[in-house]
TORLUM-690588 format. One record per residue (C-alpha): residue in one letter; x, y, z. Coordinates in steps of 0.5 Angstrom, whole numbers, plus 500, padded with zeros to 3 digits. Example, Ala and Ser with C-alpha at 12.3 -4.5 7.8 and 13.67 -1.06 7.14 Angstrom:
BEGIN
A525491516;S527498514;
This chain:
BEGIN
X451520510;X456526508;X461523503;X468526506;X464524512;X464516510;X471516507;X474519514;X470514518;X473508513;X480511513;X481512520;X477505522;X482501519;X488504524;X493504518;X500507518;X498511511;X493515516;X499518521;X501521514;X496525511;X496529518;X501533513;X498534507;X494540505;X487540505;X485539498;X491533497;X488530505;X481529502;X484526496;X487521499;X483519504;X478518499;X482514495;X485511501;X477508503;X476506496;X482502497;X480499503;X472498501;X473493494;X480490500;X474488504;X469486499;X474479498;X476479505;X468479509;X464475502;X465468503;X462466496;X467468491;X461469486;X458475491;X465478492;X466477484;X459481483;X460487488;X468487485;X463489477;X459493481;X465498483;X468497476;X461500474;X461505479;X468507476;X465508470;X461512472;X465516477;X469518471;X462520467;X461525473;X456521475;X458517481;X452514487;X456511492;X459516498;X466513496;X466515489;X462522491;X468524495;X473522489;X469526484;X472533487;X479530486;X478528480;X477536480;X484538482;X489532480;X490528474;X487521476;X486516471;X481511470;X485505468;X489505475;X482505479;X480499475;X487496475;X486497483;X480492482;X484488478;X489487483;X483485489;X479480483;X486476483;X485475491;X479470487;X483466482;X489465487;X489462494;X497462494;X502465487;X506460484;X512465484;X514472484;X511473476;X505473478;X505475485;X509482482;X503483478;X498483484;X503488487;X503493481;X496493481;X494493488;X500498491;X504500486;X498504482;X495506489;X503510489;X502512482;X496515484;X498519490;X504521486;X499524482;X495528489;X502530492;X506533485;X512532482;X516536477;X521529475;X517523472;X522519475;X518520482;X513516478;X518509479;X519512486;X512511487;X511505484;X516501488;X515504494;X508501494;X511494492;X515495498;X509496503;X505491500;X511485501;X512488507;X504487509;X505480506;X511479511;X508481517;X501478516;X503471514;X499468520;X493473518;X493471512;X494464513;X488464518;X484466512;X487461508;X491464504;X498465502;X502471499;X509467499;X512465492;X510458492;X517455489;X520460494;X517456500;X519450495;X526452495;X528453502;X525447504;X519449507;X512445507;X506449505;X503445510;X508448516;X506455514;X498454516;X500449522;X505455524;X510450525;X517454526;X524452523;X531455521;X527454513;X522457515;X525463518;X531464512;X524464507;X521470512;X529473512;X529473504;X522476504;X524482508;X530483503;X526483498;X521488500;X528492503;X531492496;X524494494;X525501499;X532502497;X531501489;X525506491;X528512495;X535512490;X529513484;X526519488;X529526484;X532531490;X526536487;X521533489;X523530496;X518535499;X512534496;X513527496;X514528504;X507523505;X511518501;X517518506;X513518512;X509512510;X516508509;X519511515;X513507519;X514501514;X521500514;X521501523;X516495522;X520491519;X525492522;X521491527;X519484525;X527482523;X529483530;X524480533;X526474529;X521473523;X516470529;X509472524;X506466525;X506466532;X503474533;X504480528;X508485529;X506493530;X508499532;X504503537;X500510535;X504514539;X511512535;X507511529;X505519530;X513520532;X516517526;X511521522;X512528526;X521526525;X521524518;X516531517;X521535521;X527532517;X524533510;X523540512;X530541515;X532538508;X528542503;X530549507;X538547505;X536545498;X532551497;X538555500;X543552496;X539555489;X539560492;X546561493;X547558486;X543565482;
């Protein structure tokens, strides 16, 4: 199969909110982001779909070797063949791709995370690093933008963790730190049994607050001169933050169902955010001209 078509189908099949933000990229950036996202999905699916941990580790090791081949310009897989084109245009570090695989492998080592220290490392590897790679593809002038990209990746992952509590519990996994569960007087077994309580809602509210704090921290770090080039991340942020608010407005009933936005609503948010950032950039350019 054509490498780009393979990645396109992999990305589209997931129905991810990320896909809507790719619509506003130029062709070269779009190809790079879709191939990066397809890589993330591919290695994540290994952990989700392999019932035997030994098989999952073997497949992840194959991908470690494949990334090494990619950076030697000898890729074998359609995804890494598509990524090879991206390496010619963007400064994408090999170590970041290896870190993403490290993050996926953490799911084989942990069924639950003892504290945010361990979960934070996981979030950095599977999401913060993806944010850093994305920032390179979008382009930036100020290195503070990398802080924004990393923290925004954290915010996305924390939103996913809260939204997907039941889905993860169905797989026997728990991403809310165990020490925080205990601090809120919640029994782990009640999460796996989908039993609500006031303490449970307070626990989920605390997770939402942490995600919100990361969104705020990320947005504060983004320099004005990089807002427009990073508009794809801002579009994703608008969609994810809307999802987080929906979870909150629903009373954190994440053990009952998975909150999601309709494709039409995601498209509307994406278009509205892109239009807002375009106007903001035009205004910034006018101010710069007036000062000359």
